[in-house]
BALOBA-1460 file (C-alpha; in Angstrom, 3 decimals):
// residues 81
<rec num="1" residu="y" x="-0.028" y="0.003" z="0.003"/>
<rec num="2" residu="r" x="2.868" y="2.392" z="0.742"/>
<rec num="3" residu="s" x="4.578" y="2.027" z="-2.638"/>
<rec num="4" residu="i" x="1.554" y="2.453" z="-4.622"/>
<rec num="5" residu="h" x="2.724" y="6.267" z="-5.589"/>
<rec num="6" residu="a" x="6.234" y="4.621" z="-6.482"/>
<rec num="7" residu="i" x="4.487" y="1.989" z="-8.591"/>
<rec num="8" residu="a" x="2.461" y="4.677" z="-10.448"/>
<rec num="9" residu="n" x="5.886" y="6.998" z="-10.981"/>
<rec num="10" residu="v" x="7.421" y="3.946" z="-12.583"/>
<rec num="11" residu="a" x="4.739" y="3.149" z="-14.573"/>
<rec num="12" residu="a" x="4.650" y="6.888" z="-15.989"/>
<rec num="13" residu="k" x="8.100" y="6.682" z="-16.547"/>
<rec num="14" residu="l" x="7.909" y="3.355" z="-18.844"/>
<rec num="15" residu="r" x="5.290" y="4.721" z="-20.945"/>
<rec num="16" residu="r" x="7.436" y="6.175" z="-23.765"/>
<rec num="17" residu="q" x="9.721" y="3.220" z="-23.503"/>
<rec num="18" residu="k" x="7.167" y="0.427" z="-23.262"/>
<rec num="19" residu="p" x="3.794" y="1.501" z="-23.458"/>
<rec num="20" residu="e" x="2.292" y="-2.044" z="-23.354"/>
<rec num="21" residu="v" x="3.428" y="-2.618" z="-19.709"/>
<rec num="22" residu="c" x="1.021" y="0.293" z="-18.779"/>
<rec num="23" residu="i" x="-1.556" y="-0.917" z="-20.929"/>
<rec num="24" residu="r" x="-1.075" y="-4.384" z="-18.993"/>
<rec num="25" residu="l" x="-1.018" y="-2.721" z="-15.854"/>
<rec num="26" residu="l" x="-4.337" y="-0.835" z="-16.583"/>
<rec num="27" residu="d" x="-5.945" y="-4.172" z="-17.769"/>
<rec num="28" residu="m" x="-4.916" y="-5.944" z="-14.924"/>
<rec num="29" residu="i" x="-6.350" y="-3.172" z="-12.420"/>
<rec num="30" residu="v" x="-9.632" y="-3.414" z="-14.225"/>
<rec num="31" residu="e" x="-9.791" y="-6.992" z="-14.164"/>
<rec num="32" residu="e" x="-9.264" y="-7.143" z="-10.566"/>
<rec num="33" residu="l" x="-11.718" y="-4.539" z="-9.840"/>
<rec num="34" residu="q" x="-14.329" y="-6.110" z="-11.923"/>
<rec num="35" residu="w" x="-13.759" y="-9.541" z="-10.082"/>
<rec num="36" residu="s" x="-13.740" y="-7.733" z="-6.567"/>
<rec num="37" residu="i" x="-17.248" y="-6.409" z="-7.677"/>
<rec num="38" residu="e" x="-18.949" y="-9.659" z="-8.654"/>
<rec num="39" residu="h" x="-16.790" y="-11.367" z="-6.023"/>
<rec num="40" residu="p" x="-17.469" y="-9.524" z="-2.911"/>
<rec num="41" residu="a" x="-15.314" y="-11.099" z="0.210"/>
<rec num="42" residu="f" x="-14.304" y="-9.654" z="3.439"/>
<rec num="43" residu="k" x="-10.899" y="-11.099" z="3.147"/>
<rec num="44" residu="d" x="-10.412" y="-9.327" z="0.210"/>
<rec num="45" residu="q" x="-11.298" y="-5.543" z="1.155"/>
<rec num="46" residu="q" x="-7.732" y="-4.339" z="1.826"/>
<rec num="47" residu="r" x="-6.457" y="-5.795" z="-1.742"/>
<rec num="48" residu="t" x="-9.643" y="-4.455" z="-3.481"/>
<rec num="49" residu="l" x="-8.860" y="-0.864" z="-1.802"/>
<rec num="50" residu="t" x="-5.034" y="-0.940" z="-2.592"/>
<rec num="51" residu="v" x="-5.831" y="-1.506" z="-6.238"/>
<rec num="52" residu="a" x="-8.248" y="1.208" z="-6.546"/>
<rec num="53" residu="r" x="-5.905" y="3.307" z="-4.926"/>
<rec num="54" residu="l" x="-3.511" y="2.354" z="-7.543"/>
<rec num="55" residu="l" x="-6.127" y="3.222" z="-10.412"/>
<rec num="56" residu="g" x="-6.382" y="6.419" z="-8.849"/>
<rec num="57" residu="e" x="-2.649" y="7.157" z="-8.627"/>
<rec num="58" residu="l" x="-2.612" y="6.028" z="-12.409"/>
<rec num="59" residu="y" x="-4.997" y="8.819" z="-13.286"/>
<rec num="60" residu="v" x="-3.008" y="11.529" z="-11.368"/>
<rec num="61" residu="t" x="0.164" y="10.193" z="-13.395"/>
<rec num="62" residu="s" x="-2.288" y="10.699" z="-16.758"/>
<rec num="63" residu="l" x="-2.023" y="6.925" z="-17.448"/>
<rec num="64" residu="a" x="-5.729" y="6.105" z="-16.646"/>
<rec num="65" residu="s" x="-8.458" y="8.257" z="-18.192"/>
<rec num="66" residu="g" x="-11.156" y="10.270" z="-16.237"/>
<rec num="67" residu="q" x="-13.710" y="7.891" z="-18.147"/>
<rec num="68" residu="l" x="-12.112" y="4.892" z="-17.128"/>
<rec num="69" residu="i" x="-12.247" y="6.005" z="-13.363"/>
<rec num="70" residu="l" x="-16.193" y="7.062" z="-14.041"/>
<rec num="71" residu="q" x="-16.930" y="3.464" z="-15.492"/>
<rec num="72" residu="q" x="-15.553" y="1.918" z="-12.289"/>
<rec num="73" residu="l" x="-17.456" y="4.369" z="-10.037"/>
<rec num="74" residu="y" x="-20.378" y="3.586" z="-11.815"/>
<rec num="75" residu="q" x="-19.936" y="-0.219" z="-11.547"/>
<rec num="76" residu="f" x="-19.222" y="0.113" z="-8.044"/>
<rec num="77" residu="h" x="-22.757" y="2.378" z="-7.814"/>
<rec num="78" residu="s" x="-24.498" y="-0.438" z="-9.793"/>
<rec num="79" residu="l" x="-23.662" y="-2.786" z="-6.994"/>
<rec num="80" residu="c" x="-24.785" y="-0.812" z="-4.234"/>
<rec num="81" residu="l" x="-28.089" y="-0.516" z="-5.518"/>
């Protein structure tokens, strides 16, 4: 959890040399959050929060679009209804 900011910075630096790394990282994050939404479990809450924070940090470093963030928030909201 403490190194998420560093992970986002490394991914931002890799964007120019290896853009596929950023794409795979974002894909992994979205899949992990989707799985967490579909299979909620108490034991996975800390991991889900960590992955969600990583998505937020990637947004701050301009690797994730605002549209992606809003889609994930909408999915969380749909789950709560």
